[in-house]
Structures are given as structure tokens and as C-alpha cells.
C-alpha positions in Angstrom: -0.1 0.1 -0.2 3.0 2.5 0.3 3.1 3.0 -3.3 -0.7 3.8 -3.8 -1.2 6.9 -5.4 -4.6 8.5 -5.1 -6.5 10.2 -8.0 -9.0 13.1 -7.7 -11.3 14.5 -9.6 -10.0 16.9 -12.6 -13.6 19.0 -12.0 -15.7 18.1 -9.6 -19.5 18.2 -10.2 -20.7 17.3 -6.6 -22.2 19.7 -4.1 -22.8 19.8 -0.3 -26.5 20.3 1.0 -26.8 21.0 4.4 -29.4 21.4 5.9 -31.0 22.9 9.5 -33.8 22.6 11.3 -35.4 21.1 14.9 -35.1 17.9 15.7 -38.7 16.9 15.0 -38.2 17.9 11.8 -35.0 15.3 11.3 -36.3 12.4 9.6 -38.2 14.7 7.2 -35.2 16.0 6.2 -33.6 12.3 5.4 -36.7 11.2 3.8 -36.4 14.1 0.8 -33.1 13.0 0.7 -33.4 9.4 0.4 -36.0 10.3 -2.3 -34.0 12.6 -4.2 -31.3 9.9 -4.4 -28.7 11.1 -2.3 -26.3 8.5 -2.3 -24.2 9.4 1.2 -25.8 11.5 3.9 -25.0 12.0 7.4 -26.5 13.4 10.6 -25.4 14.5 13.6 -27.0 16.7 16.4 -26.0 20.4 17.1 -27.2 23.3 19.9 -27.1 27.1 18.9 -25.6 29.7 20.6 -27.4 33.0 18.4 -29.4 35.0 20.6 -32.9 34.8 19.9 -33.8 37.5 17.5 -30.4 35.8 15.5 -33.1 32.9 15.6 -36.3 34.7 14.3 -33.7 36.5 11.6 -32.4 33.4 10.4 -35.7 31.7 10.7 -34.6 28.3 12.7 -36.3 28.5 16.1 -35.5 26.5 19.2 -31.8 26.0 19.3 -31.5 22.7 19.8 -31.1 21.2 15.9 -30.1 18.5 14.1 -27.7 19.1 11.0 -28.4 16.7 8.1 -26.0 17.0 4.9 -25.4 15.0 1.9 -23.4 14.2 -1.2 -25.1 14.8 -4.3 -24.6 15.8 -8.4 -24.6 19.7 -9.0 -28.4 19.0 -10.7 -29.5 17.3 -7.9 -28.8 19.8 -5.2 -30.9 22.3 -7.1 -33.5 19.9 -7.6 -33.4 19.0 -3.6 -32.7 22.3 -2.4 -36.1 23.4 -4.2 -38.3 20.4 -2.4 -36.6 20.6 0.7 -38.0 24.6 0.5 -41.5 23.4 -0.7 -41.7 20.1 2.1 -40.4 21.9 5.0 -41.9 25.4 4.0 -38.6 26.7 5.0 -39.4 30.0 3.6 -41.7 30.9 6.7 -39.5 31.7 9.8 -38.9 28.7 12.5 -39.0 25.7 9.8 -35.0 25.5 9.3 -32.6 26.6 6.8 -30.9 24.8 3.9 -27.7 25.7 1.8 -25.1 24.1 -0.9 -21.7 24.5 -1.2 -19.9 23.4 -3.9 -17.0 20.6 -3.7 -13.7 21.7 -5.2 -12.1 18.6 -5.0 -12.9 14.8 -4.3 -11.5 11.8 -4.5 -11.8 10.2 -8.6 -14.1 7.3 -7.3 -16.1 8.9 -4.9 -16.9 11.8 -7.6 -17.8 8.7 -9.7 -20.2 6.9 -7.4 -21.8 10.5 -6.7 -21.9 11.5 -10.3 -21.8 8.5 -12.6 -19.6 10.2 -14.4 -16.9 8.4 -16.7 -13.3 7.6 -15.2 -11.0 10.7 -16.6 -7.4 10.3 -17.4 -5.2 8.8 -14.4 -2.8 12.2 -15.0 -5.6 15.0 -13.7 -5.8 15.9 -10.1 -7.7 18.2 -8.1 -9.4 20.9 -9.6 -6.4 24.1 -10.7 -6.3 26.6 -8.5 -7.5 30.3 -9.8 -5.8 31.7 -6.6 -3.1 30.6 -4.1 -3.5 33.3 -1.7 -6.9 32.2 0.3 -8.3 29.4 2.8 -10.1 26.5 1.8 -11.8 23.5 4.1 -10.4 20.4 3.7 -13.0 17.2 5.0 -12.8 14.2 6.0 -15.5 12.0 6.5 -14.2 8.4 7.9 -14.8 5.2 10.2 -14.6 6.1 13.7 -10.9 5.8 15.3 -9.0 7.1 13.1 -8.7 11.1 14.1 -4.9 10.6 14.6 -4.3 9.2 12.4 -5.7 11.6 9.9 -4.3 14.7 11.8 -0.5 13.2 12.1 -0.8 12.9 8.0 -2.5 16.3 7.3 0.2 18.2 9.6 3.2 16.4 8.0 1.8 17.9 4.9 1.1 21.3 6.3 -2.3 21.8 8.1 -2.4 22.9 11.8 -5.3 22.3 13.9 -8.9 20.7 12.8 -12.3 20.7 14.1 -13.7 16.5 14.7 -17.6 16.0 14.5 -18.9 12.6 15.3 -21.8 11.4 12.9 -23.8 8.7 11.5 -23.5 7.1 8.1 -27.2 7.2 6.8 -27.3 6.2 3.3 -24.6 2.9 3.5 -25.9 0.1 1.0 -25.1 2.0 -2.5 -21.5 2.8 -1.0 -21.2 -0.8 0.0 -22.3 -2.4 -3.2 -20.7 -0.1 -5.1 -17.0 -0.3 -3.3 -17.4 -3.9 -2.5 -16.5 -3.2 1.3 -18.3 -2.7 4.6 -18.3 0.6 6.4 -19.2 1.3 9.8 -22.4 3.1 10.5 -20.2 5.2 13.3 -18.0 7.7 11.6 -15.9 10.8 12.8 -15.7 14.3 10.1 -12.7 16.0 10.6 -12.5 20.1 9.4 -9.4 21.5 8.6 -8.7 25.1 7.4 -5.6 25.1 5.4 -4.1 27.5 2.7 -5.1 27.1 -1.1 -1.8 26.3 -2.4 -1.5 23.4 0.2 -4.9 22.3 -0.4 -3.6 19.6 -3.0 -0.6 18.2 -1.0 -2.9 17.6 2.2 -5.7 16.4 0.2 -3.2 13.9 -0.8 -1.3 12.8 2.1 -5.2 12.3 4.0 -6.2 9.9 0.9 -3.0 7.8 1.3 -3.2 7.4 5.1 -6.9 7.5 5.8 -8.9 7.4 2.2 -10.7 4.6 0.8 -8.0 2.0 0.0 -7.2 1.8 3.9 -8.8 0.3 7.0 -10.7 4.1 7.8 -12.7 4.2 4.4 -12.4 7.9 4.2 -14.0 10.5 2.0 -11.8 13.2 1.1 -13.4 16.6 -0.3 -12.5 20.0 0.0 -14.7 23.5 -0.1 -14.1 27.1 -0.6 -13.9 29.6 2.3 -15.3 33.2 1.1 -13.7 34.7 4.3 -12.5 33.7 7.9 -11.5 35.5 11.3 -9.6 34.3 14.3 -7.0 32.1 12.5 -3.1 32.2 12.8 -1.5 32.6 9.7 
């Protein structure tokens, strides 16, 4: 496994759709995800810290929340947001919020599963960066118990600290049949904020250490960051 060279999609057509709703609406959101054929989704509990007037402004009601996220192709994301807005009536205050984020880089095999796209040439890597002076989020979704291994690999490639969230994989059957492996329901998500010019090296290191060809069966992807404060240089 030492000479394994991970491949990443050259032009990602995958988006992350995130819904933040009251606990009572969590199952309804997941049902919409499944009926929209989202192959991979995750759910975790959360607790809001915003003041009451801010919660009213955002339209997310009480502070005890469910965060449900799924990976889906770009066209599917647009349709999914439309349906979430309709079925959960998110245009009204207190019904929750939903948004999509473009995935800038993702492993080639995961990209094929999520988009059914044809396999690209081996020489392709993650998207070419338009500028290298910004920040991006690299996320790793993997079986529980491999956080230290992931962080060691990321630090060696130039990353600093990360944030870990415990989650549970829901739609695993399609993933199992596609990759032919058993994936644990209990998952961990690690988020790292990295410099744009370091993203490709860090993602490659993570895919080698905790990617799909390892025991942690990890999904490594990156997200754009528009702005951030409180981060060390």
C-alpha cells in the first residue's frame, strides 16, 4: 500500500447540501434526501448559540437542532433545495434553513459514485486553483477511531489543527455495493482550514493515510472559504 497514488476528480460536479432544522424535522429531511437519491448522507446533533433575535432572523427556531448533510450531483442539489423549501416550508420563520456548497476537490472513485461520471485520465488531479492566496476547508469523513492518523498525515503535509464531529452514516448500502466493502455506520468528520496552495498536498496525504483504500474508508473533499477570522497565519 506504500506506493498507492490516490486520484482526484479534475472537475468536481458534486455539491454538499446542508439542512439545519429542529429535531422534530430531522427524519423528514432525511426522507427527502433518500427520495432524492442522495447516495451519501450524514446527520449530527447540534445546539445553537445565537440570541433569540438572531434565531428569528435566520428562521431556525429553537436552539436544539439536527444538522443533516448529503453529497449529490449539482443538478440534484438544485432540485433537492427546491423540494426542501417546499416540503418543509422553509420560507416561513422557524422552519429551518438549507444551503449547498460546491465541492472543489474529491477522490475520483467517490466522484464517479456520486455523479456516475466516466472515469477520467489518471493524470488528472483536483481542480486547478485560480488563485493561491485564500483559505479552504478540507473535510475527511471516515470510520471512527482514525482521527489521530488523519491529523498526523495532515500536519506532515502542512496543516495545523482541526475540528472533529461525531456523525452517523445513513445511506450506506449503495456505497457498500459500489466499493464492495463494509463501512461502519459510526463515523467521524474532521474539518481543517488550510491555505489554498496547500490543499492538494494535504488532500493527497489524507487519501493515502485514511482514504478509501485504507481501513478507515475515508472520503476526502474540499470546500471554498469566502472569509474567516481568528485563524493563525
